[in-house]
Structures are given as C-alpha cells and as structure tokens.
N, C-alpha and C positions, 0 to 999 in steps of 0.2 A: 477562502475559495467559495465562489458562488455554486450553489447546488443546481446541477443541470438535470433536466428531465425531458423525456420524449413527449411529455404532455405540455408542449409550449403553449403560452397564453398570448393571444393577439392583443396588441396595444390599442385599446379603446376604452371609453369612459366606463364601460360596464365591467372592466377587468382591473380595477384598482386593487392593490395589495390588501388582502383581507386581514392582515396582521397589523401593519402600521397605518393603513388607510391614507397614505400620503402620495405614493407614486404608483406607476403602472406595475402590475405583476408580470414578471418575466418567466416564472416557473410555476410548476404545480407539484405539490408534494405527492410522491408516488404511493404513499400509504393512505392519506386522508383526502387527497385531491384539493386541498385548500390552495388558492393562488397566492404567491408571495413574490417579493422583489429581490431579496438578497439573503446572504447567509445569516446576517444579524436577525432578520425576521424569522428565518427558518429555525433559529435557536431561541426565539423569544419564549418567555414563560408560558404563554398560552398554547404553545406548540410543543411543549416538552414531551408529551406522550409519544410523539412521533420522532422527534429529533434525538432523544436519548438512546434510541436504538442504534444510532451511528457508532456509539463509543465502544461497545464490547470487542467486536472482532477487528476493528481498525486500530484500536488503542490498547484495550485491556489484555487481549490475548497476546499482543506483542510483548507484553511484560512477562507473561507466565511461561512462554514457550522457549525451550532450548537455551536457557540461561546458563552461563558458566558459574562456577562458585563465586568468582569475583563480582559478576553481574548480580547474582542473588544477594550478596552482601550489600551492594550498592542500593538495590531495590528496597531491601529492608530498612537501610538507613534513610532513604528518601521517604518511605512511608512513615517512619518514625518522626522525621523532621517536619514533614507536611502536617501531621497531626499535631505535633507540639507547637508549631508556628501558628496554625489556625486557632488553636486553643488560646495561645498567648494573645493573639490579635483580638479575638472575640472578648476575652476577659478584660483586656485593656480598654476596649471601647465601651464595655459595660460600666467599667469603673469610672470612666470619664463622664458617661451619660448620667450616672447616678451621683456625680459630684463626690465620689469617694475620696477619703483622705490618703495621704502618702503611704500610710501603713498598709492600706489595701493593695496598692500598686506594688509595694515591696514584697508582698506575699506571692506575687506571680511567679517569681523565679523558682521557689520551692515547689509550687503546684505544677509548674511545667516539668520539672525534673521527675516528679512522681508520675506524671502522665507518660513521659518518655519511657520510664522504666516499666510501667504497666503494660504498654503495648509491646515492648520488647520481650517481656516475660510471656505474654500470651502467644506471641508468634515464635517463641523459641522452639526449635525442633520441627517447625512446620515446613512441609515441602512447598517452597515458593513456586514450583512448577505447577502446583495444583491450585488453580484460581478459586475453586469451590472451597477448599480447605482454608485458604486465607480469608475468603469472604465470610465463612461461618465463624471465624475467630473474632471478627470485628463487631463492635457494638453497633446499634442502630444509628446512633449519632455519627460514628466514624464512617459508616456506609454513606450516609447522607452528605457528609463533608467531602468524601472522596468523589462522589458523583458530581457535587457542586464544583469541585476543583476541576474536573474534566470539562465541565461546561464553560467555565469562566477563564481558564488559563490556556496559554499557548501550549499545545501538546508537545512541542519540541523541548519544553522544559522537563517533560516526563520521559520522553523517548528520544534519544539522540538521532539526528538525521543520518540515514544510511549513506555511506560513501561508496558509490559503485566501483566495481573493479576496472571498468573501462576508462577511468579518469587518468590512469598512468600513461605517460608519454615521454619518450626519450628522443632527443633530436640527433639521431644517427642515420646514416644512409648505407652503410656497408657492414653492419654487424647483426648477427642473428641473436637478438637479445632474449628471445623466448627460450633459449637453452641455459640462461645464466641468471636472469633477474629474479629477485624475490617476489615481485608482484604476481608471479604465476600462482602462488598458493591461494590467492583470492579469486582466481579465474575459474569458471566451470571446467570440469574435466572434458577433454575432447574425446569423442567416441570414435569408433572405427568408421572410416568413410570409404565407400566403394568408388571405384573409378566410374566415371559417368557412362562409359561405354558398356558397363555391366548393367546399367539401368535403362538406357535408351540408345537407339541407333540414330535418332533424329537430332540434328543440331539445335541448340537452344534458340528460341525466338527472341526478338528484341524486348518483349514485354517481361521476360523472366527476371531481369535485373531490377525492374520496377516492382514486380511482385515481391521480390526479396526485400526491397526497401519497405514495403507495406508490412510485411511480417516482422521485421526488425523494429519498426516504429511501434507496433503494437506491443512487442516484447519489452522495450525500454520503458514505455508508459506503465505497463503492468508491474515491472520490477520496482519502479519508483512508488507506484500506488500502494504496493504491499510493503514498502519501506525495506526492501531487500529480503523479506521473509516469505517470498512467494513459494519457496520449496516446502514451507510448513503448511501451506494452504493449497495443496496440489490441485484439487478439483476446481477450486475457485479461481486459481491462477490460469488454469487451462481454459476455463469458461471465459475469463476476461480476455485472454489473448485471442481466442478464436472468435469471440464476438466483435472484437475491434478490427481484426484483420480479415477483410473480405476476400483476400487472396486465398486464405485458408477456409474460411467459412463457406463461401459459395463459389470458389474457384474463379473469382473475378480477375480479369487481366487489366493491368494499368499501362498507360502509354507514355507516361512521363513521371519524373521524380515528384513534382509538386502535387499532382493528383493522388499519388500513392500515399503521401503524408497527410494531405488534407482529408482523405477518406477516413483515416484513423481519428482525426480531430472531430469529424462529423459524427462518427459512431459514438464517441465519448459524449457529445452533446445530445445525441438521440437516446442515450442510455437513461434508464429510470433510476439507476443506483450509483453511477459514477459522479463524484464530486470533483469539479475541475474548473479552471479559469485560464485566462490568457497567459499568466505566468507559468502555469503547468505546461502549456503547449510550447512555450519558449524553451523551457527546460528539456522537454521531450525532443525538440529539434536539436538542441545543443548536444544531448546524449547521443542522438543518431549520428551527428557529425563526428563525435569522438569514436563511436563504434566503427564508422567507415574509415576514419583516420588510422586506427590501429595503434599498437604500442610504439611504432616507429615507422618511418617512411618505407623501409624495405619489407615491412610485414603488415601491410595495410589490410589484409584479409583475416588476420589472426583473431581479432575481436568478433568479426562477423561469424566465424566458425564457432567460437566459444558461445555466442548468443544462440545460434541455431542448435548447438548441442544441448544447451540448457533447456530450450523449448522441447527438444526431442526427449530429454530425460523426464521432463514433467509429464509428457504424454505417456511414457512408459510407466511411470509411477501411478498415473491415474487409472491404469488398467488393473492394478492390484486390488484385491477385495478390500472394501471399506470396513473399518473396524466399528463404525457406528458411533454415535454420540449420545451420551446420556443427557436427560433433561434434569438439570440440577438447579439449585437455588440461584447460583450465579448466572447460569444460562437463561433462567426465567427473567431475571432482572434486565439483562442485556441481550436482546434478541439478535438474530443473524440476518435480518432482513436487508441490510445494506451491502450484502455481498451478492455476487451474481448467482444465477441458478447453477446447480451442480448436477443436473440430470444429463449426464454425458452418455452417449451411445457408444458401445464398444466398436461398432463398425465405423463410426465417425472418427474415433481416436486412431484406429489403425490406418484409416485413409489419410488423416493429417500427418501421421508419422511417416508414411510412404512419401508424402510431399516433402517433409523435412529431409528425408534421405536424398531426394533429388536435389533440393536446394543446397545441401551440404556438398554434394558432388560437384554441382555447378560452381559453387563458390571456390572450391579448392582447385578445380581443373580448368575452369573456363572464365571466371570473373576476372576482369583486368583492373578493377577499382574505379572505373569511369561510370558516372551516372549522369 
C-alpha cells in the first residue's frame, strides 16, 4: 500500500523522490518531511528511523492483545520457528560462502534444535499478552531478526487477515434468519433503539440516508484498518472514524451516495497517518455494499444497525477513564506515531453519540434500503 499524506508533493523537476532519485515524489513523510514516491522507498534502509514506527501498534500489538490460549500457543510456535528458520538460513548461507565442507552443513540440524529449545525455555511461563515481558526475554540478535522480519515479510504471514462479520449472506426472501443463524455470535450486540418520534418531531430530510452512508463507510474502513481489533484501540478507532466521517466530525450533509463515499476516500488521502491505496478503497466499497445488503434480502438493515451499534459502543467506551500507558522498553522501540490523535473531548463524544442514536432510530423505523 502506498503511504498517503496530506503533505502532497507537486509533480515538478524539483520534487524528485529523495530516496530513489528516479521518479516524481507523490508523498511526504509526516515525521521527517522527506519527499518519496512509493511504499518501497518509504521502507528503504535510509528511511528506517521513520518507517519502523509503523510496526508496533499496527502489527506487534495485534499479536499481544486478547489472545486465546490456542492463539498464544500458535504465536509461541511461530516465534520459535521464525527464529529457528532464520538461524538455519543464515548459517547455511555462511557455510556456502566460506566453502565449508559437508560436515559443517550436517551440524546445522543439531544447532537448530538447540536454538529452538533455548528460546522455548526462555519463553516458558511468559505471559504472551505482555509484549514487554516477551521483548525483554529475547536476545539482541533475536530482536534485530524480529524487526527485520517485520520489515521484509508480508505481515499477513504473521497476522491472519480478519474476516468481517458482515460477509455472511443467505439467499432467502421470507425467513427471519437473525433469530436462528450461528453467524450472530460474530456480530456486534444491538443496543436499545428509541423510536424516532422520541428523538425528533421533524421528518428526516433526503440527506440523512447519505450521511448514514458516510458514517458506515468510515466505520468499515476503520474496522479493516485495525484488522478487526478496533475494540482494543477504542480512542484510536473513534478518532479514525470521526476524522474520516465528515457527517460526524463537522455535521456535513451529503446529497448523493457517491459524494458520501468519496468524501471518506479523500479524508484517507488527506490524512498524515493512514496508509491506503486503490485496492483498499475497492475493498471498502465492497464492504459497504455487503453492509447495505444485510444477511438476507428480508433483513437488509440488520448489518447497518449492527455497525451503528458498534460505533456507538466505541463512543461509550471512550468516555471511560483511561488507564494510561507506561513507557516501556518495547514501547520505546516501536512508537505510536502512526495512529491517529487520541485527544477526544467529552462534549464531542456525547454529541456524536446523540447523532448515532438518531441514525439508529432512522435506520430502524424510516430507512427503506434505497440509496
């Protein structure tokens, strides 16, 4: 994915990428302001001081938060295998480079077994939810190998791609499947929804349904961006949704479907911390379509209500007192600069929540599914 910044760079001869020096720079690093052309240049060795900040909260915290016992076991196995495989590969290459004999290569198997057992022993009894405790148990070489792995490998090899709850669909026209299907366990809990007459006496204007589209588009992008872990990063997720949805942020009204969706795309491009590209926008639009489709033809508003309830719950959670974060060795190594600002005002949160109450009532009692 290309890294987008609100500090866009004009295409002229003075703005060649300062990393590869081959093509025009399209973006500007939000941290050091160096102009660059692509993600490859953003991740180049000369830019590691900035680009390595991307990894902790978008990748590493995903590993350590809320893992089940099975997931912890798999993570330990992955870490062990990654270390063992890297060590095996490096030793093998060194042996080839030094023209070592067959006996040197045969020794690799026993060395690898010893390394595997060593790291397993050091991590035995460690709480894998505690990233700092795991980090402190690793040797300096292991830490460097782990960071190098994150820079060079596809992150999906480390963290499985989240499968959104709105992907479920059943081709039925006369059955209330939300009372019987097992897919419900993955859906957000639906909150109490007031009758719209309890909220307002005015009939909803035409723009309300397009404002709703704008909010849901921002939500599906955020849920994907946090790989389904948005509930673990409440303040950051709220900041993301409200910065992308101008219907929430500044009460902007939208007059058609396309404008409501494109507004979210443009806010992503304008952002100094969001990493996205054309494929992400296509996925976002597909997710929006599936949300609007619902789990079946006869229940096309069910997913809309679930999504709005999820946003409302995030807002409620963000009102709770923060526990604060300690500055640890792990946190110092991987900063939090690639996540949105979390300075949320209580008055704003309560205002957004009132809007969510209105859109929930509108969706349940007025929305007919047409956009």
